[in-house]
Steps between C-alpha positions, in 0.01 A plus 500: 500500500678662789553870571855488362379372161235772487767764564717359222206492259395858586858624452514353148158643413594848624846514337405312181831319512634186667848651529377826656273309737786273602703805603203653681430194716867401524477151350668330207306533174503122451346444843237765428406329173472169683251645749276631221519168315397323820187717531409460133549123512305461825192684368534421130512865397727745319575819694739684265561530127863564417583760237803689368460776761432280798182329617132585505224364718242265355137539599551235767814680613304824543241318715777365723666843520177661621475243779873515575492875558217467753666205678842664513354825628314319780808300584707818521244662732502192721880515524490871587246446778699211644816712496318783676372260764848365550657847528229656722630514858312300761535475875431703813621853587444710813470875439483756777332835428528814712171600661462823302592363158284191551187714502540594132725222366389172652154460342611572140819295548306193612282518188802556272679199651195280439493599134871521416662252740230241577753230588656703784341451841524827693505573871444870571592656835412860589713665768681817594845552350706416807344155516551444127869591522549258789321217317714559191814471711370177650386381150151440635379681187669501160423855394312804621348823374643752743690827507860583415724615780843657473675229702336209316761276334248286313434520129175685443266529203344849515125524441404863569568798725239629745465837674398520867190689615388632837180310582246691706152434642203651323406843632854630550530813288790539256526796265750329267522160332872485592690540825872579544705233676612761756144521636458130578618553857171678576289185465461214750598197293410133496783307331639147491803422714841572349535133401310591185611701195225761521611631839871482413453700177282767662729530803818526291366772272350695792832486689684644199283815531520505879129419533399323822198277445233471767439123498210432737440135414707225337279236339621215280171454318385701199134425563526618862689816400227592251228422753663726758532784249135463395382525861714809564778352714772667295660535159720265298741506207420252224529445124190488273490122467444476875214750534334512155197298611428723800557819300257391229246421774531851645626366834830692510689788344837477324742793464818448298830573677727740309811719538647241471268213416543181703526205264573130490566245225277194481704200390526123489748353749631145485613251760857377465552314170126517422548743211683222312196268520305499167176446691559806720608699194169418328307632801718813519444575130125475549518732802684756287244474218201526734648791696591701189152454356344627824737799513440598137122484549526704827336213688822521701549877548828639637454878512226756557441547126470123448274474802266765359449287187370202697 
């Protein structure tokens, strides 16, 4: 017997009719009868007893039906798994992640990719946003987790929105958990150069209010900026993903900027034509799922209230 004959036999047994089974499996009734006769002749058995209202299984027919159901079920599962293997994307993708976002996103994302997209080989690159934007333009990376800018013509997939905080060394006394944007000019700041989104966003919003920032040092390294703040060399302006680790360790203070808040949108950016690649799309979808899970669980806080829940 082959799998086709088993399917024909099971269809007759389940419908109780050769004509109904023939319609179900899309075969001529005469051909269906011939297949059953072939099985019966080959094994010297009778599988069905014909009656006025159709056919009924014999005892031998019931034995075969029990086996057929198991075999057909296993065959169906095998087909499904092969189809999944065939449809699962495979290949290599390079993803850039902004230095701040990488601190909360990268670890969970790597684990999620291993589980959900095991056939995709990933190359992860952490860098500041100016470098990521340049590498996207040069197609050195296929997509990046960065920050939305007003003049960006690329298609973006939004992940979350973060509020900026004034980051201060321990020991500096603040009476409030929030600070108005207008007062930022009073603090000596350590910021990245204006090649990067953080400085551009802060500078643009400060200029709208006529606030002149006192930028003492320009440093294109998140780790160095945090180190300088911890040792009392100045203050910085960062989002929670960038400083969460140091805040939890009691190494710094974080005061949310208000009136108005300074905010940025975290998003996925694509290199030219990369968004059309099914492989890149699979990675982007996983980034979205991982990021939203982290945000909903407050493992990726955006505001003071979310930060207080961590």
